[in-house]
N, C-alpha and C positions, 0 to 999 in steps of 0.2 A: 504494502497497499505505499504512497505520497507521505513521506513524510516520518514514514513511520523505522523505528530502525528495527523492528521485531516484528514478526509477521500478524501474531493477533492481537487483537484486544488490549491495549495497555491498563486496561482497567484497572487498580491496585488492588491484591486480594489482602486478609483483613494481616499477613505475615506483612504488609506494607511491600511486595513485591508485585509487577507487574505478571499481568497473567501469562503473558509475552514468552518469558525466559524459561527458559528448561526446566526441568523439576528438582526439585533434592532431594538425591538418592534415599530411596526409603528401605525401611529395613529387610524388607525380602526383595527389591531391587538384585538383582547381579549382572557385576564388571562383566567384560566381553570375557570371550572362553579366550583358557588362557594365562589367565592374569590372577593375581593375588589376591582375596576378597579388599587385605589391606594394607595398600603397599608403602601409604604416604602417608602422616596424620597431620590432618587438613584442619583438627581442631580449633587451635590457634590464631590457624591466619579465618575461618570462620563467625567466632569472636571478635574478634578484632574490624571484622566488616562490617557485623550486627554493630559495635562503637561507633565506624562512623558512619551509619545509615539513621544512626540514633540521637548523635546529635547537628546531625545536618538537618533532621526532621524537627529540633529546635529552632528553624530559624524558615526553611523553604517546606511551603505547600504542595503536595501534588508531584510531579518531574520527576516522576520515578526512574520514567527511561535514562532522561541528561545523568539523575546521579548512578544509577545503575553502570551503567557506558565511561562516567568517570571514573565509579571505583574498579572498570575492568582496564584501562585505559593505567591507570597507577601502577595496579599490577601485572599488565604486560609489558611494562616501560616503552607508554608513546605516546608521542603528543598527541593533543588533539585539536578541533577547529571546532567550534560551539557558533551555528548561523541562529540568528531570529531576532523577530524584531526588538525594539526595542521594549525595555519594560518589563523582558519575562521571565528576570533573575540572570543572565548567563553569569555577567559580572558577579554577581554576588555569587550564586554557587561555587563557578573558579576561587574567589577567595574566600570563602568555606573551606575546602576540600586543600589550602595553603594553611587555613589556619589548623585542622583539624592534626593534618599532620605536621609532627613538629618540627619544622625543617625551613631553611632563609627564603622569603617570601621577595619579589621584588614585582611591579606594577611597570609595564612602558605602555605610556599612551601614542600609537601614530598616529601622526599627521603628517599632511603632504609636506612640508620645509623641517621633517627629519633627517639627518642622515646617516652614513654608519654608523660613524665614530660615537653617536650620540648614543647606540646601542652595546656597540662593542668596547669603546674604550677608546683613549686617544696617550699618546708621549705628549709628557708636560716636561720643561726645562728643569731640572732639578739646580737653584742659585748655589749652593751648598756644596756639592759633589760637580759642577759643572758637568752635569749628565742627562739625559731623558731619562724616563723613566717612565712606563705603560702603567695607566691611572685606566683602571678594571669600569669599566661597564657597568649597566645593571641588568646585564645576560649574565652574568654570574650569583649566578643563584640558585638555588635547588627547583623552584618552583618559579616559576616567568612568566605574570601574567601579561597578557600583549591584548588590550583591548583597543576594536576598530583595526583592527590588523590590516584589510585592506586600504586604508586612507594615504599608506607610504607607498612612493613611486615604488620600480622595480631595482633602483640601486640600492637603495635601503632593504629592500625584501632580499633581494640576493648575498649580503653583510650575513643571514640567519640560514644560507645553504648549510655550511660548513658545520655550526656549533650544533642543527639538529639534525644533525647524519652521523654526523663524530664526536660530537660532546667535544669541540673543543675547536680553535679558535687560534689564526695565524696573523701573529702582527711583525711588522719588518721583521720576517725570517723566523721568529719565536712561537712555539707553539705552547699555550695554555689552555691544561687541563680542565674540564668541568669538575665540578667535588659532585659525588653522585648522594640523591639521585637528581638526576635534573630530567627536568619537567615542563614543556609551552605547553601552557592553554591559551588558545588566543580565538579572541572574538571577532565578527564582523555581524553587519544590518545589509538583510541582502533584496530591502527595495530601497534604499536611497543610494542615487549613484553620481550626485552631484558628489564631485570633490573624490571619489574613489577611484581603484585601480584594481583592473584582474590580475587575481594572485598565479604564479609563475605555474607551469604543470611542476617541472620542476619542484616546485617547497610544499604545493599540494601534496605531493606523490609522501613527503615525508612526516605528514602528518600522519596518525594511527588511524583515527576515527573525523568524522567529519558527522558532529549529531546538530537534526533540527530541531529545533526548541517552537515546541506550538503553545499559542494560548492556552494557559489554564480553563479547567471547565467550569460549570457555574457554580459547583458544591465549593472546585478549588478555591475561584477567586472570592466568594463570602468569606471563608474559611481564611483568606488573607488578610479580608478586613478585618474581623473580628480580629484577628491578632494583633493588626497594625490598635486597634482601639483598646487593650488591652492593653497594650503596653505602654501607650502611654510615652512619657519619657524616659523609659529605660530603653538602654543600647543595645542597639540589634543584636551585634554579636557577643556584648558580655559575658554568656551563660554559656558559649561554645569552647570549652578545651581542647586538645590535643590530647590524644589516646594513640599515638604510632606514632613511635620513633623514625630516625633514618635506616639506619640497623636495624629494626625489626622489618622494616618494606623492604628491604635488600635481602634478608633470611627469605621473605616470603615468594620475593621473586625469585630465588633459585629454587626454594621449591615445585613452584611452576610449570617452572624447566621440565624435571621428571612427568609431570602429567602426562601422562602414554596415549599416545596417537596409536591407533591403527592403520598400518601402509595402506589397507582401502581407502582410510576413511584422508588420507594425504594426498590420495590420489581424485579423489573425489573433489578437496579443493581445486587440486592444479584443474579440474577437466573444468571447474565454476567458473575459476580466471580465464583457462585458454576461451571458453566460450563468447568472452566479453569482446574476442580479437578477431573473432566472425562475425559476430552480429549486424545485422544491417541497421540497424538503425544505431549503430555507436560507430561514430568515426572514429574514436582513439579506445583501443581498450587498456585494460589493465596489463603492471606489467607484474614480474616476479616477487615483487618489494608486498605488491597486495599478497600473493597467498604466501608470504609469511609473514604477513601483519592478519592475513584469516587466522591462521595456525597461532600461533600467540595468543589474539585475544580469543579464541576460542578454547584455550588449556585455559588462561586465566578465567573466564566465566562456570567454564568447569568445577575449580576449583574451589570459585564461590560459591558453585552451587552444593558443595564437599563431595563430592566427587574428584577420583585423580587417574581420569580415562575421560577421554575427549568424545561425544554423543554427536551423528549428525544432526542434532538440534541446536548443539553449542555450536557448529560451523553455519548451518542457515544464517543463526542469530546475530552473527558479525558481518554475515555477506550485505547486506544495504551499508550500514555503515560506514567499513573497508572502503569500500567500492566506489561512490555514490561521487566523490569528488575527485577519481581518477580517473574516469572516464567521460569521453563528449562523446553530445547525440550528433547526428549530422545534422546539416544545418534545415534541410527537408524536414524533422522529426522536430529542428527547433523552432522553427515557422508553425508549424503544427500546435506547440505549444505543451509536448510529450513531456511527460516526468522521466524525470532519471530514475527514480524507482520503481515504475510500474515498467519498465526494460527489465531491468535486474531482476523483478518478479518473474520477471519472463523467464531468463535463464535460469532463473532458481528452481521453478517449478519445471524448466526443460531438463535439467539433470537430475539421472536416475541418483536416487537413494542407498546408497550402496546397505545390505544387510544382513 
């Protein structure tokens, strides 16, 4: 469906999860044949995810899929592009994630006059040593929020290529590595076109997910008003506390790398991605980086759901958020107003699911 990262209705269940997510492993659910029933203890990870959801829920009403995909991206070590009209809590949710994870945080407001040095840093002459020394820019942080990323021109966008892919920057022949974890959360408004620039395809490909944020439902918006009325002068983020350290996050990421993915499921991912290169409605298909993104996202989602193995449902849940910013419609389909998500759904429905 258009603008939905998961295929089924995102109505929250009593435990706060959208119904479109694969179910948590039940007591009578068996892993794929040939696997031991318990290879990785995911209990601490699931408890940490539960604490993150609880802290986010203190401030955010609804937006279950946005929160869930941000948690998956955090665990999968992938950057996220969040797209939505103003006022749907894009920036607020990103700031919440930064507050909940006990890491350094910086925010960069992209504008048309922003220069690469404003992001990466610059050389400053030290009068005491009579030498130039590098002064780090705001990109040197663990979690970086880039607000309105599409408001800066290509020269500034290109400054992000190396740091987003290799977690390092090179300045005057010297390489500076980012501290782990390093995650970029970027927001953009799809409606306002004045003073904006199209993001280069090479940069879009470096984002693990593109999350499309919709308006809240009637009940959710009423809940937003109720909370704002009851809060009065109480600061919005005052009650939110860190629940996850950088060391814990790195440990969970290492666990997720060990989540099992059957060879047939890996081939299923490859078939889905290669179909984007042959579909008549697409001018540009996805690269192998998209295949890796689906695999890593599916592993993280499986771990969040309490499983140490990937299922086809995990893969299908990751396809739209991974592919929607990596493929391009043909000019004819763009003229017709065909949604990218509709084409992606056709591809998913057309590829046989492994049994």
